[in-house]
C-alpha positions as CSV (number, residue, x, y, z in Angstrom):
1,X,-15.2,26.2,2.2
2,X,-12.6,25.3,4.9
3,X,-14.6,22.1,5.8
4,X,-14.7,21.2,2.1
5,X,-11.0,21.6,1.8
6,X,-10.3,19.5,4.9
7,X,-12.5,16.7,3.6
8,X,-10.7,16.9,0.3
9,X,-7.4,16.4,2.1
10,X,-8.9,13.6,4.2
11,X,-10.1,11.8,1.0
12,X,-6.5,12.0,-0.4
13,X,-5.1,10.7,2.9
14,X,-7.5,7.7,3.3
15,X,-8.8,6.5,-0.1
16,X,-6.8,4.6,-2.7
17,X,-9.2,4.4,-5.7
18,X,-8.4,2.6,-8.9
19,X,-10.2,2.1,-12.2
20,X,-8.0,-0.3,-14.1
21,X,-9.5,-3.5,-15.5
22,X,-9.2,-6.6,-13.3
23,X,-9.9,-10.2,-13.9
24,X,-13.2,-11.1,-12.1
25,X,-14.2,-14.6,-13.4
26,X,-16.1,-16.6,-12.3
27,X,-18.1,-13.7,-10.9
28,X,-20.8,-11.9,-13.0
29,X,-20.3,-8.2,-13.5
30,X,-23.4,-6.0,-13.1
31,X,-23.7,-2.4,-14.1
32,X,-26.8,-0.4,-13.2
33,X,-27.2,3.1,-14.5
34,X,-30.1,5.3,-13.2
35,X,-30.2,9.1,-13.8
36,X,-26.7,8.9,-15.3
37,X,-25.3,7.4,-12.1
38,X,-23.6,4.0,-12.5
39,X,-23.0,1.4,-9.8
40,X,-20.8,-1.6,-10.5
41,X,-21.0,-4.8,-8.4
42,X,-20.0,-8.4,-8.9
43,X,-22.2,-11.4,-8.2
44,X,-21.3,-15.0,-7.4
45,X,-23.6,-17.9,-6.6
46,X,-22.2,-20.7,-4.4
47,X,-23.5,-23.9,-2.8
48,X,-22.0,-24.6,0.6
49,X,-21.9,-28.4,1.1
50,X,-21.6,-28.2,4.9
51,X,-18.3,-30.0,4.8
52,X,-15.9,-27.1,4.3
53,X,-16.2,-27.2,0.5
54,X,-18.3,-25.1,-1.9
55,X,-19.5,-25.4,-5.5
56,X,-20.5,-22.9,-8.2
57,X,-24.2,-22.4,-8.9
58,X,-26.0,-21.0,-11.9
59,X,-27.6,-17.6,-11.4
60,X,-31.1,-19.0,-11.8
61,X,-30.8,-21.3,-8.8
62,X,-33.6,-20.8,-6.3
63,X,-34.4,-20.5,-3.5
64,X,-31.6,-18.7,-1.8
65,X,-30.7,-19.3,1.8
66,X,-28.4,-16.3,2.3
67,X,-27.4,-13.1,0.5
68,X,-24.1,-11.5,1.4
69,X,-23.3,-7.9,0.6
70,X,-19.6,-7.1,0.7
71,X,-17.8,-3.7,1.1
72,X,-14.0,-3.8,0.4
73,X,-11.4,-1.7,2.1
74,X,-9.6,1.5,1.1
75,X,-7.6,0.0,-1.7
76,X,-9.9,-3.0,-2.3
77,X,-11.8,-3.9,-5.4
78,X,-14.9,-6.0,-5.8
79,X,-13.3,-8.0,-8.6
80,X,-10.9,-9.6,-6.2
81,X,-13.6,-10.7,-3.7
82,X,-13.6,-14.3,-2.7
83,X,-16.6,-16.5,-1.7
84,X,-15.6,-16.3,1.9
85,X,-17.2,-17.3,4.4
86,X,-19.2,-19.9,2.4
87,X,-17.2,-22.9,3.3
88,X,-17.9,-22.3,7.0
89,X,-21.7,-22.4,6.4
90,X,-24.0,-25.4,6.8
91,X,-25.5,-26.8,3.6
92,X,-27.0,-23.7,1.9
93,X,-27.3,-21.7,-1.3
94,X,-25.6,-18.3,-1.2
95,X,-25.6,-15.2,-3.4
96,X,-22.6,-12.8,-2.9
97,X,-22.7,-9.2,-4.2
98,X,-19.6,-7.1,-3.8
99,X,-19.7,-3.4,-4.5
100,X,-17.2,-1.0,-5.9
101,X,-17.5,2.4,-4.2
102,X,-17.5,5.7,-6.3
103,X,-14.2,6.2,-8.0
104,X,-13.4,2.4,-7.9
105,X,-13.8,0.3,-11.0
106,X,-16.7,1.4,-13.2
107,X,-18.8,2.9,-10.4
108,X,-19.3,6.6,-11.3
109,X,-18.6,9.6,-9.1
110,X,-15.7,11.0,-7.3
111,X,-13.9,8.9,-4.6
112,X,-15.0,10.8,-1.5
113,X,-15.8,9.6,2.0
114,X,-18.8,12.0,2.0
115,X,-20.2,10.1,-1.0
116,X,-19.7,6.5,0.0
117,X,-22.5,6.1,2.5
118,X,-25.2,7.6,0.4
119,X,-24.2,5.5,-2.6
120,X,-23.9,2.3,-0.4
121,X,-27.6,2.9,0.5
122,X,-28.4,3.0,-3.2
123,X,-26.5,-0.2,-3.7
124,X,-28.5,-1.8,-0.9
125,X,-31.7,-0.8,-2.7
126,X,-30.5,-2.1,-6.1
127,X,-29.8,-5.6,-4.8
128,X,-32.7,-6.0,-2.5
129,X,-35.6,-4.3,-4.3
130,X,-36.5,-7.5,-6.2
131,X,-36.4,-10.0,-3.4
132,X,-39.4,-12.2,-2.8
133,X,-41.6,-11.6,0.3
134,X,-40.0,-14.7,1.9
135,X,-36.5,-13.4,1.3
136,X,-33.2,-15.1,2.2
137,X,-31.4,-13.9,5.3
138,X,-28.9,-11.1,4.6
139,X,-25.5,-10.5,5.9
140,X,-23.2,-7.5,5.4
141,X,-19.4,-7.9,5.4
142,X,-16.9,-5.1,5.7
143,X,-13.1,-5.1,5.5
144,X,-11.2,-2.3,7.1
145,X,-12.7,1.0,5.7
146,X,-15.5,-1.2,4.3
147,X,-16.6,-1.8,7.9
148,X,-17.6,1.8,8.2
149,X,-19.7,1.5,5.1
150,X,-21.3,-1.8,6.1
151,X,-22.1,-0.5,9.6
152,X,-23.7,2.6,8.3
153,X,-26.0,0.5,6.1
154,X,-26.8,-1.8,9.0
155,X,-27.6,1.2,11.2
156,X,-30.4,2.5,8.9
157,X,-33.9,2.0,10.2
158,X,-35.2,0.9,6.7
159,X,-32.5,-1.8,6.4
160,X,-33.4,-5.3,7.7
161,X,-30.4,-7.7,7.9
162,X,-29.6,-10.7,10.0
163,X,-25.9,-10.5,10.4
164,X,-22.8,-8.3,10.2
165,X,-19.2,-9.3,9.9
166,X,-16.4,-6.7,10.4
167,X,-12.7,-7.2,10.0
168,X,-10.4,-4.7,11.6
169,X,-12.9,-1.8,11.7
170,X,-11.2,1.6,11.9
171,X,-12.7,4.5,14.0
172,X,-11.5,6.9,11.4
173,X,-10.9,10.0,13.4
174,X,-8.7,8.2,15.9
175,X,-7.0,6.1,13.2
176,X,-6.1,9.1,11.0
177,X,-4.7,11.0,14.0
178,X,-2.6,8.1,15.0
179,X,-1.1,7.6,11.6
180,X,-0.5,11.3,11.1
181,X,1.5,11.4,14.3
182,X,4.1,9.2,12.8
183,X,5.3,12.2,10.8
184,X,6.7,15.6,11.9
185,X,4.0,18.1,12.7
186,X,1.4,15.3,12.3
187,X,-0.7,16.9,15.1
188,X,-1.6,19.7,12.6
189,X,-3.9,17.2,10.8
190,X,-6.3,16.9,13.7
191,X,-8.8,19.2,12.2
192,X,-8.6,17.2,9.0
193,X,-9.2,14.0,10.8
194,X,-12.2,15.5,12.6
195,X,-13.9,16.3,9.3
196,X,-14.9,12.6,8.8
197,X,-18.5,12.6,7.7
198,X,-20.9,11.3,10.4
199,X,-22.1,8.5,8.2
200,X,-18.5,7.0,8.1
201,X,-17.8,7.6,11.7
202,X,-18.0,4.2,13.4
203,X,-18.1,5.8,16.8
204,X,-21.5,7.2,15.8
205,X,-22.9,4.4,13.6
206,X,-21.9,1.3,15.6
207,X,-24.2,2.0,18.5
208,X,-27.1,2.1,16.0
209,X,-26.4,-1.3,14.4
210,X,-28.7,-3.6,16.4
211,X,-27.7,-6.8,14.6
212,X,-25.7,-9.9,15.6
213,X,-22.1,-9.2,14.7
214,X,-18.9,-11.1,14.3
215,X,-15.7,-9.0,14.5
216,X,-12.4,-10.4,13.2
217,X,-9.4,-8.7,14.8
218,X,-5.8,-9.0,13.7
219,X,-3.8,-9.3,16.9
220,X,-0.8,-7.3,15.5
221,X,-2.6,-4.7,13.4
222,X,-0.3,-1.8,13.0
223,X,-2.8,0.4,11.1
224,X,-5.8,0.0,13.4
225,X,-4.5,-1.3,16.7
226,X,-6.8,-3.7,18.7
227,X,-7.4,-1.0,21.3
228,X,-9.1,1.2,18.7
229,X,-11.0,-1.7,17.2
230,X,-12.3,-2.6,20.7
231,X,-13.9,0.9,20.8
232,X,-16.0,-0.2,17.9
233,X,-16.7,-3.6,19.3
234,X,-17.8,-2.3,22.7
235,X,-20.1,0.2,21.0
236,X,-22.1,-2.5,19.1
237,X,-25.4,-3.0,21.0
238,X,-26.5,-6.3,19.7
239,X,-25.3,-9.9,20.2
240,X,-21.6,-10.1,19.2
241,X,-18.6,-12.3,19.1
242,X,-14.9,-11.4,18.8
243,X,-12.3,-13.5,17.1
244,X,-8.7,-12.5,17.7
245,X,-6.4,-13.7,14.8
246,X,-3.1,-14.2,16.6
247,X,0.0,-13.1,14.9
248,X,-1.7,-11.3,12.0
249,X,-1.1,-7.7,10.8
250,X,-3.9,-5.6,9.2
251,X,-3.8,-7.3,5.8
252,X,-2.6,-10.7,7.1
253,X,-4.2,-13.9,5.7
254,X,-5.9,-16.2,8.2
255,X,-4.2,-19.6,8.5
256,X,-5.4,-23.0,9.5
257,X,-4.6,-22.0,13.1
258,X,-7.4,-19.4,13.0
259,X,-9.9,-21.5,11.0
260,X,-11.6,-23.3,13.9
261,X,-12.4,-20.2,15.9
262,X,-13.5,-18.4,12.8
263,X,-15.7,-21.3,11.8
264,X,-17.3,-21.4,15.2
265,X,-18.0,-17.7,15.0
266,X,-19.7,-18.0,11.6
267,X,-21.7,-20.9,12.9
268,X,-22.8,-18.8,15.9
269,X,-23.8,-16.0,13.5
270,X,-25.8,-18.5,11.4
271,X,-27.7,-19.7,14.5
272,X,-28.2,-16.1,15.6
273,X,-29.7,-15.1,12.3
274,X,-31.9,-18.2,11.8
275,X,-35.5,-17.3,11.2
C-alpha cells in the first residue's frame, strides 16, 4: 500500500499527460483495440533522397529500408513528432511510428510509470508482427523520459533492433531527487524517487541494451545534467557514439552548428546497423 502511494506521487511528479485533440497531418492516425485496450500511434512514410531532403511516400510503398519507432518525453505527444532523422539518411524509404503512452492522446489506461513499459512492449508487437521475413532494419528513438521506454524495449531478449537513439536520457531516481532538492524539505521525497519501476530505471536497463546507440546530449541541460546522462551512456554495453549539442538546454532545438556532428553520428549508426 505504501509502495503504491509512493508510485502514485511519483507519477504526479514526473508525468504530464494530455488528451486534447492535436493536428497531426500529414501523419496517419492508427488506433488498435484488443481486449478493450486501445493503443494510438501515428505513422509517416518518407523517402530520404540522400541530399538532406525528404519526400512524402504513400503507405503502400515497398520495400522499406528502415522502420523507426519513437517514444516522446514526459509532456510529448505523438501527433507532434517530426520525420527526424530522415534527412540525415542515405537514399532510403522509411516508416516512422510514434506512440502515445497510456493517458496520452487516445491510448487507453492510466498515465503511470508502472504501466508504460508493458504497454510499450505491446506497441512493439503491434507494429512488428506483420513484417516480412526479410524485414527492414529497425531503430528506436527516445526523447527524455521516452529514452527509458525505448531502452527498456531494446533490452528485451525477444526484441531485435539495429539502432537506438537517445536524447537527454534521465536516470529517473537521481533526476527526481535532484529536482526535489530545489525545494524546502525536498530530501523527504527520496523514498518516492526510489519507487521507480525497474523497467523504467535506465541504470538497470541500459546495461542490457546490446545495440549500437547514438546519444544526443544538451550541453546546458538543467533538468538532466550531462553528468547524470553520462551514467546512462557509460552503462550502454554496445557500440556507441556521443554528440554534445553545445549551448542547448533540455528542450533546446538543434541548430545548423550542431547538424554536421549529428549527421555524422546518424551516418555512423546507419553503417553500424547495415545488414
